[in-house]
C-alpha positions as CSV (number, residue, x, y, z in Angstrom):
1,M,28.4,9.6,18.8
2,I,26.2,12.5,17.9
3,N,22.5,12.4,18.9
4,I,19.7,12.4,16.2
5,K,18.8,16.1,16.7
6,E,22.4,17.2,16.2
7,Q,22.6,14.8,13.3
8,E,19.6,16.4,11.6
9,D,20.9,19.9,12.3
10,V,24.2,19.0,10.5
11,L,22.4,17.3,7.6
12,K,20.2,20.2,7.0
13,K,23.3,22.4,6.2
14,I,24.7,19.8,3.8
15,P,24.0,20.9,0.2
16,E,22.6,18.5,-2.5
17,M,25.4,16.9,-4.6
18,H,24.6,19.0,-7.7
19,Q,25.2,22.2,-5.8
20,T,29.0,22.1,-6.3
21,H,29.7,25.7,-5.5
22,F,28.2,25.3,-2.0
23,I,30.2,22.1,-1.3
24,V,33.4,23.8,-2.4
25,L,32.7,26.9,-0.3
26,M,31.6,24.8,2.7
27,S,34.8,22.6,2.5
28,K,37.2,25.6,2.2
29,N,36.6,26.8,5.7
30,N,34.8,23.9,7.3
31,E,34.1,24.9,11.0
32,S,31.7,21.9,11.4
33,A,34.1,19.2,10.2
34,F,34.2,17.7,13.7
35,R,30.3,17.4,13.9
36,Q,30.1,16.1,10.3
37,L,32.6,13.4,10.9
38,N,30.6,12.3,14.0
39,V,27.5,12.2,11.9
40,L,29.2,9.8,9.5
41,K,30.0,7.5,12.6
42,N,26.3,7.2,12.9
43,F,26.0,5.7,9.4
44,S,28.9,3.1,9.3
45,E,31.8,1.5,11.1
46,D,35.0,3.5,11.7
47,I,36.9,1.2,9.4
48,N,34.7,1.6,6.5
49,I,34.6,5.5,6.9
50,A,38.3,5.6,7.1
51,K,38.6,3.5,3.9
52,W,36.3,5.7,2.1
53,L,38.3,8.9,3.3
54,N,41.7,7.2,2.5
55,I,43.0,7.7,6.0
56,N,43.8,5.2,8.7
57,V,41.2,4.4,11.5
58,K,43.3,6.0,14.1
59,T,43.4,9.4,12.3
60,F,39.6,9.2,11.8
61,R,39.0,8.5,15.4
62,D,41.4,11.4,16.4
63,Y,39.3,13.7,14.1
64,T,36.1,12.6,15.9
65,F,37.4,13.0,19.4
66,K,39.3,16.3,19.1
67,K,36.9,19.2,18.5
68,N,39.7,21.5,17.3
69,S,41.2,19.1,14.7
70,K,42.1,20.9,11.5
71,V,40.7,19.0,8.5
72,K,42.1,19.7,5.1
73,A,39.8,21.1,2.4
74,D,39.9,17.8,0.3
75,L,39.0,15.6,3.3
76,S,36.3,18.1,4.2
77,E,34.9,18.0,0.7
78,H,35.0,14.2,0.8
79,V,33.1,14.2,4.1
80,I,30.4,16.7,2.8
81,M,29.9,14.6,-0.4
82,L,29.5,11.4,1.7
83,L,26.9,13.1,3.8
84,S,25.1,14.5,0.8
85,L,25.1,11.0,-0.6
86,F,23.6,9.6,2.6
87,K,21.0,12.3,2.6
88,H,20.0,11.2,-0.9
89,G,20.2,7.6,0.0
90,K,17.7,8.2,2.9
91,K,15.3,9.9,0.6
92,A,15.5,7.1,-1.9
93,F,15.4,4.1,0.4
94,G,13.5,5.5,3.3
95,S,16.1,5.1,6.0
96,Y,19.9,5.4,6.5
97,E,19.9,1.7,7.5
98,A,18.3,0.6,4.3
99,F,20.6,2.7,2.2
100,E,23.7,1.3,4.0
101,A,22.5,-2.2,3.4
102,W,22.3,-1.4,-0.2
103,L,25.7,0.1,-0.2
104,N,27.1,-3.1,1.2
105,K,25.4,-5.6,-1.1
106,E,27.1,-6.8,-4.2
107,H,25.4,-5.8,-7.4
108,F,25.4,-7.3,-10.8
109,T,25.5,-3.9,-12.5
110,L,28.7,-3.2,-10.7
111,S,30.4,-6.5,-11.8
112,W,29.3,-8.0,-8.4
113,E,31.1,-5.3,-6.5
114,K,29.5,-3.3,-3.6
115,P,28.6,0.3,-4.1
116,S,30.5,1.2,-1.0
117,E,33.8,0.2,-2.9
118,Y,33.4,3.3,-4.9
119,L,33.3,5.8,-2.1
120,S,36.8,6.4,-1.8
121,T,36.9,9.1,-4.4
122,I,34.7,12.0,-5.3
123,K,33.9,10.7,-8.8
124,G,33.0,7.4,-7.2
125,I,30.6,9.1,-4.9
126,E,29.0,11.0,-7.8
127,F,28.7,7.6,-9.6
128,I,26.9,6.0,-6.8
129,N,24.7,9.0,-6.3
130,N,23.8,8.8,-10.0
131,L,22.8,5.0,-9.4
132,V,20.6,6.1,-6.5
133,T,19.0,8.7,-8.8
134,G,18.4,5.9,-11.4
135,L,16.8,3.7,-8.7
136,E,14.4,6.6,-7.9
137,Y,13.3,6.6,-11.5
138,G,13.0,2.8,-11.8
139,D,16.4,1.6,-12.9
140,N,17.3,-1.9,-11.9
141,V,20.5,-1.3,-9.9
C-alpha cells in the first residue's frame, strides 16, 4: 500500500478527465504506473481493480509489487482514467469511501446495475464521470 502523502502526490499529477491530451501523453511514457496502481489499491479490492482493468488478479498484484514492471499504454491510460474518476468522485462525494460506496450500489437509472460495472472500458469510465457531474448539478442518479 501507498501512504496518504504519496497518494496525494500521485493524484495531484493526474489530469482531469476532459484533459484528453494530458492523459494520452502521460499514458504513453508512464514512469509512475507502479505508484498509480498502488494508489488504486487504496480505493478498492484487488479483484475489483483487476476486473476494471481487464487483467487477472495475479497480473495486477505483480504490477503493484514490481517497481520496474512495464505497463502498456492502454493499461496505463485506463489506470489514469480511473484515478481521474476517483479524484472527481472525492470532490463530488466528499471522500473516496463515500464515492466507492456509491460505485458499488445498484441504481435505478442504470437498470439496477452498479456504476462500478461500467469501469472496464474508457467510454464506461467517461459515462460514470458524466453521471457524477450530473449529481454535482442536482441530477437524481
